[in-house]
C-alpha positions as a Markdown table, in Angstrom:
| # | Residue | x | y | z |
|---|---|---|---|---|
| 1 | Met | 0.0 | 0.0 | 0.0 |
| 2 | Asn | 1.5 | 3.3 | -1.1 |
| 3 | Asn | 1.2 | 6.7 | 0.7 |
| 4 | Leu | -2.0 | 7.7 | -1.1 |
| 5 | Gln | -3.7 | 4.5 | -0.3 |
| 6 | Tyr | -2.5 | 4.6 | 3.3 |
| 7 | Ala | -3.9 | 8.2 | 3.6 |
| 8 | Ala | -7.2 | 7.0 | 2.2 |
| 9 | Leu | -7.3 | 4.2 | 4.7 |
| 10 | Glu | -6.6 | 6.6 | 7.6 |
| 11 | Phe | -9.3 | 8.9 | 6.3 |
| 12 | Ala | -11.8 | 6.1 | 6.0 |
| 13 | Val | -10.9 | 4.7 | 9.5 |
| 14 | Lys | -11.6 | 8.1 | 11.0 |
| 15 | Ala | -14.8 | 8.7 | 9.1 |
| 16 | His | -16.2 | 5.2 | 9.9 |
| 17 | Arg | -14.8 | 5.1 | 13.5 |
| 18 | Leu | -18.2 | 4.8 | 15.2 |
| 19 | Gln | -19.8 | 2.4 | 12.8 |
| 20 | Val | -20.0 | -1.4 | 12.8 |
| 21 | Arg | -21.0 | -3.9 | 10.2 |
| 22 | Lys | -24.7 | -4.7 | 10.4 |
| 23 | Tyr | -24.5 | -8.4 | 10.6 |
| 24 | Thr | -21.1 | -9.1 | 12.1 |
| 25 | Gly | -20.6 | -6.2 | 14.6 |
| 26 | Asp | -17.1 | -5.8 | 13.2 |
| 27 | Pro | -15.7 | -2.3 | 12.8 |
| 28 | Tyr | -17.1 | -0.9 | 9.6 |
| 29 | Ile | -13.6 | -0.3 | 8.1 |
| 30 | Val | -13.3 | -4.1 | 7.6 |
| 31 | His | -15.7 | -3.8 | 4.6 |
| 32 | Pro | -13.8 | -1.1 | 2.6 |
| 33 | Ile | -10.5 | -2.9 | 3.3 |
| 34 | Glu | -12.1 | -6.1 | 1.9 |
| 35 | Val | -13.4 | -4.2 | -1.2 |
| 36 | Arg | -9.8 | -3.0 | -1.8 |
| 37 | Ser | -8.5 | -6.5 | -1.3 |
| 38 | Ile | -11.0 | -8.0 | -3.7 |
| 39 | Leu | -9.8 | -5.5 | -6.3 |
| 40 | Thr | -6.2 | -6.4 | -5.8 |
| 41 | Gln | -7.0 | -10.1 | -6.0 |
| 42 | His | -8.4 | -9.4 | -9.4 |
| 43 | Gly | -5.3 | -7.6 | -10.7 |
| 44 | Val | -6.4 | -4.1 | -10.1 |
| 45 | Asn | -3.4 | -2.0 | -9.1 |
| 46 | Asn | -4.6 | 1.5 | -10.0 |
| 47 | Asp | -4.1 | 3.8 | -7.0 |
| 48 | Ile | -7.1 | 5.9 | -7.8 |
| 49 | Leu | -9.4 | 2.8 | -7.9 |
| 50 | Leu | -7.9 | 1.4 | -4.7 |
| 51 | Cys | -8.3 | 4.7 | -2.9 |
| 52 | Ala | -11.9 | 4.9 | -4.1 |
| 53 | Ala | -12.5 | 1.4 | -2.8 |
| 54 | Leu | -11.3 | 2.4 | 0.7 |
| 55 | Leu | -13.5 | 5.6 | 0.6 |
| 56 | His | -16.5 | 4.3 | -1.3 |
| 57 | Asp | -19.0 | 4.5 | 1.6 |
| 58 | Val | -17.6 | 7.7 | 3.3 |
| 59 | Val | -19.9 | 10.2 | 1.6 |
| 60 | Glu | -22.9 | 7.9 | 1.7 |
| 61 | Asp | -22.6 | 6.8 | 5.4 |
| 62 | Thr | -20.7 | 9.4 | 7.3 |
| 63 | Ala | -20.6 | 13.1 | 7.9 |
| 64 | Arg | -17.7 | 13.6 | 5.5 |
| 65 | Ser | -18.6 | 15.1 | 2.1 |
| 66 | Tyr | -17.5 | 15.0 | -1.5 |
| 67 | Leu | -15.7 | 18.3 | -0.9 |
| 68 | Asp | -13.7 | 16.7 | 2.0 |
| 69 | Ile | -12.6 | 13.9 | -0.3 |
| 70 | Leu | -11.9 | 16.3 | -3.2 |
| 71 | Ala | -9.7 | 18.6 | -1.0 |
| 72 | Thr | -7.7 | 15.6 | 0.3 |
| 73 | Phe | -7.5 | 13.2 | -2.6 |
| 74 | Gly | -8.2 | 15.2 | -5.7 |
| 75 | Glu | -10.9 | 15.1 | -8.4 |
| 76 | Arg | -10.4 | 11.6 | -9.8 |
| 77 | Val | -10.8 | 9.9 | -6.4 |
| 78 | Ala | -13.6 | 12.2 | -5.3 |
| 79 | Asn | -15.5 | 11.7 | -8.5 |
| 80 | Leu | -15.3 | 7.9 | -8.3 |
| 81 | Val | -16.5 | 8.0 | -4.7 |
| 82 | Leu | -19.4 | 10.3 | -5.8 |
| 83 | Glu | -20.3 | 7.8 | -8.6 |
| 84 | Leu | -20.4 | 5.0 | -6.0 |
| 85 | Thr | -22.5 | 7.0 | -3.6 |
| 86 | Asp | -26.2 | 6.0 | -3.4 |
| 87 | Asp | -28.3 | 9.1 | -3.4 |
| 88 | Lys | -30.9 | 7.6 | -1.1 |
| 89 | Ile | -33.7 | 9.5 | -2.7 |
| 90 | Ser | -37.1 | 8.9 | -1.0 |
| 91 | Gly | -39.6 | 6.4 | -2.2 |
| 92 | Asn | -40.3 | 2.7 | -1.5 |
| 93 | Arg | -37.4 | 0.2 | -1.9 |
| 94 | Glu | -38.5 | -1.0 | -5.3 |
| 95 | Glu | -38.6 | 2.6 | -6.7 |
| 96 | Arg | -35.2 | 3.5 | -5.1 |
| 97 | Lys | -33.5 | 0.4 | -6.3 |
| 98 | Ala | -34.8 | 0.9 | -9.9 |
| 99 | Arg | -33.5 | 4.4 | -9.9 |
| 100 | Glu | -30.2 | 3.2 | -8.5 |
| 101 | Cys | -30.0 | 0.6 | -11.2 |
| 102 | Arg | -30.5 | 3.2 | -13.9 |
| 103 | Arg | -27.9 | 5.5 | -12.3 |
| 104 | Leu | -25.3 | 2.7 | -12.0 |
| 105 | Ala | -25.7 | 1.8 | -15.7 |
| 106 | Glu | -24.3 | 5.3 | -16.4 |
| 107 | Ile | -21.4 | 5.4 | -14.1 |
| 108 | Ser | -17.8 | 5.0 | -15.4 |
| 109 | Gln | -16.4 | 1.6 | -16.0 |
| 110 | Glu | -13.9 | 2.2 | -13.3 |
| 111 | Ala | -16.7 | 2.9 | -10.8 |
| 112 | Gln | -18.4 | -0.3 | -12.0 |
| 113 | Ile | -15.3 | -2.3 | -11.3 |
| 114 | Val | -15.2 | -1.0 | -7.7 |
| 115 | Lys | -19.0 | -1.6 | -7.4 |
| 116 | Cys | -18.5 | -5.2 | -8.4 |
| 117 | Ala | -16.0 | -5.7 | -5.5 |
| 118 | Asp | -18.4 | -4.0 | -3.1 |
| 119 | Leu | -21.2 | -6.3 | -4.3 |
| 120 | Ile | -18.9 | -9.4 | -3.8 |
| 121 | Ser | -18.1 | -8.3 | -0.2 |
| 122 | Asn | -21.7 | -7.5 | 0.7 |
| 123 | Thr | -23.1 | -10.6 | -0.9 |
| 124 | Arg | -21.0 | -12.9 | 1.3 |
| 125 | Asp | -22.1 | -11.2 | 4.5 |
| 126 | Ile | -25.8 | -10.9 | 3.6 |
| 127 | Cys | -26.2 | -14.4 | 2.3 |
| 128 | Ala | -24.5 | -15.8 | 5.4 |
| 129 | Gln | -26.3 | -13.7 | 7.9 |
| 130 | Asp | -29.7 | -12.8 | 6.6 |
| 131 | Pro | -31.0 | -15.5 | 4.1 |
| 132 | Lys | -34.5 | -13.9 | 4.0 |
| 133 | Phe | -33.3 | -10.5 | 2.9 |
| 134 | Ala | -30.6 | -12.1 | 0.7 |
| 135 | Gln | -33.3 | -13.2 | -1.7 |
| 136 | Val | -34.4 | -9.6 | -2.3 |
| 137 | Tyr | -30.8 | -8.4 | -2.3 |
| 138 | Leu | -29.6 | -10.9 | -4.9 |
| 139 | Lys | -32.5 | -10.0 | -7.3 |
| 140 | Glu | -31.6 | -6.3 | -7.0 |
| 141 | Lys | -27.9 | -6.9 | -7.6 |
| 142 | Lys | -28.5 | -9.2 | -10.6 |
| 143 | Ala | -30.4 | -6.3 | -12.2 |
| 144 | Ile | -27.5 | -4.0 | -11.5 |
| 145 | Leu | -25.0 | -6.4 | -13.0 |
| 146 | Asn | -27.2 | -6.8 | -16.1 |
| 147 | Val | -26.7 | -3.1 | -17.0 |
| 148 | Phe | -23.0 | -2.9 | -16.4 |
| 149 | Arg | -20.7 | -2.4 | -19.4 |
| 150 | Ile | -17.7 | -4.3 | -18.0 |
| 151 | Lys | -19.0 | -7.8 | -18.7 |
| 152 | Gly | -15.5 | -9.0 | -19.9 |
| 153 | His | -13.7 | -7.9 | -16.8 |
| 154 | Pro | -12.7 | -10.7 | -14.4 |
| 155 | Ile | -14.2 | -8.9 | -11.4 |
| 156 | Tyr | -17.6 | -8.8 | -13.2 |
| 157 | Lys | -17.4 | -12.5 | -13.7 |
| 158 | Ser | -16.6 | -13.0 | -10.0 |
| 159 | Ala | -19.5 | -10.8 | -9.0 |
| 160 | Val | -21.9 | -12.9 | -11.1 |
| 161 | Ala | -20.4 | -16.0 | -9.6 |
| 162 | Ala | -20.8 | -14.6 | -6.1 |
| 163 | Leu | -24.5 | -14.0 | -6.7 |
| 164 | Glu | -24.9 | -17.5 | -8.2 |
| 165 | Asp | -23.1 | -19.0 | -5.2 |
| 166 | Gly | -25.3 | -17.0 | -2.8 |
| 167 | Glu | -28.4 | -18.3 | -4.6 |
| 168 | Ala | -27.2 | -21.9 | -4.6 |
| 169 | Lys | -26.5 | -21.7 | -0.8 |
| 170 | Leu | -30.0 | -20.2 | -0.2 |
| 171 | Asn | -31.6 | -22.9 | -2.2 |
| 172 | Ser | -29.8 | -25.8 | -0.7 |
């Protein structure tokens, strides 16, 4: 991990310091670290993408803003984080997720790569810890993967496999 990634890790640790993972109770930072790790396991070594992975939930889930990330990490990282940030517009779950699916179809391929790693990480936890919700979750994530433009990327294939594995475990 180079200096930029280490700075992103420190920033994310501080931003998420009071949060825990819903199902495990682990410190929240475990998730962004896992997302970064999934990317590196798939051959991603781009500092900008790896920093965005560490920071991907900061704007969505903490008091830190896009401008905080922009000032600290620059436009490329901040814009990727913004692309990965769910806008949480009001409406019922089905409406929100349909809007989110349309939005994610339009984000950059780099952001879609990070989103696939996020999906892999979340799928593991949700399928293991909340099988009932997992059925809803897997359907929503399949819809998202269907609109992605990175179908040839190894991480996309791993995301599809993670969903299929989750379904198989739920149906066994």
